C-alpha positions as CSV (number, residue, x, y, z in Angstrom):
1,M,90.6,154.4,127.7
2,G,88.9,155.6,124.5
3,A,86.5,153.5,122.5
4,Q,89.2,152.4,120.0
5,Q,91.5,151.4,122.8
6,Q,88.7,149.5,124.5
7,T,88.0,147.6,121.2
8,T,91.7,146.8,120.9
9,Y,91.7,145.5,124.5
10,Q,88.7,143.3,123.9
11,S,90.2,141.9,120.7
12,G,93.5,141.2,122.5
13,T,91.6,139.4,125.3
14,R,89.8,137.2,122.8
15,K,93.1,136.3,121.1
16,I,94.6,135.3,124.4
17,M,91.5,133.2,125.2
18,H,92.0,131.4,121.9
19,M,95.7,130.7,122.7
20,M,94.8,129.5,126.1
21,Q,92.1,127.2,124.8
22,Y,94.2,125.5,122.1
23,S,97.8,125.7,123.1
24,Q,98.7,127.6,126.3
25,P,96.5,126.4,129.2
26,E,99.0,127.8,131.8
27,V,97.8,131.3,131.1
28,Y,94.3,130.5,132.3
29,N,94.5,132.7,135.5
30,C,95.8,135.7,133.6
31,V,93.1,135.4,131.0
32,C,90.3,135.1,133.6
33,D,91.6,138.2,135.4
34,Q,91.7,140.2,132.2
35,A,88.3,139.0,130.9
36,R,86.7,140.5,134.0
37,H,87.7,144.0,132.7
38,M,86.3,143.7,129.2
39,G,83.7,146.4,129.8
40,C,85.9,149.0,131.4
41,S,89.6,148.5,131.2
42,G,92.5,150.8,131.8
43,K,96.1,151.2,130.7
44,K,97.3,148.7,133.3
45,H,94.9,146.1,131.9
46,M,96.2,146.6,128.4
47,K,99.8,146.3,129.7
48,A,98.8,143.0,131.4
49,I,97.3,141.6,128.1
50,L,100.4,142.5,126.2
51,G,102.6,140.9,128.8
52,C,100.5,137.7,128.6
53,M,100.8,137.7,124.8
54,K,104.6,138.2,125.1
55,Y,104.8,135.3,127.4
56,C,103.0,133.1,124.9
57,V,105.0,134.3,121.9
58,D,108.3,133.9,123.8
59,R,107.6,130.2,124.4
60,P,106.5,128.7,121.1
61,N,107.6,125.2,122.0
62,C,105.7,125.1,125.3
63,G,102.0,124.2,125.7
64,L,99.9,121.6,124.0
65,L,100.8,120.0,120.7
66,L,98.2,118.1,118.6
67,Q,100.0,115.7,116.3
68,P,98.6,112.8,114.1
69,N,100.0,109.3,114.6
70,A,100.5,109.0,110.9
71,L,100.2,111.1,107.7
72,W,96.7,112.7,107.8
73,D,94.6,111.8,104.8
74,G,91.6,114.0,105.9
75,N,89.9,111.1,107.8
76,P,88.2,112.6,110.9
77,K,88.8,109.3,112.8
78,T,92.6,109.7,112.5
79,P,94.0,109.2,116.1
80,F,95.9,112.1,117.6
81,I,98.6,112.3,120.3
82,V,98.2,115.1,122.8
83,S,101.5,116.0,124.5
84,G,102.9,118.9,126.5
């Protein structure tokens, strides 16, 4: 892969890591596998990242949901419900 494609791969991996951390913990294994190839990735790695992103996008109602118990007024001590 060229330098531009490598940068795109690294950016995609970081985006998937963000999705995994905040809403899609079930993609953990995929993200770990792809993060190992940040330095030297190939076309098959880019295809795997795009497949993982498609999985996350196709399931918008799956994953973690952070939701306040009441109308949020900006108070950092507002309790939240974590549900899946």
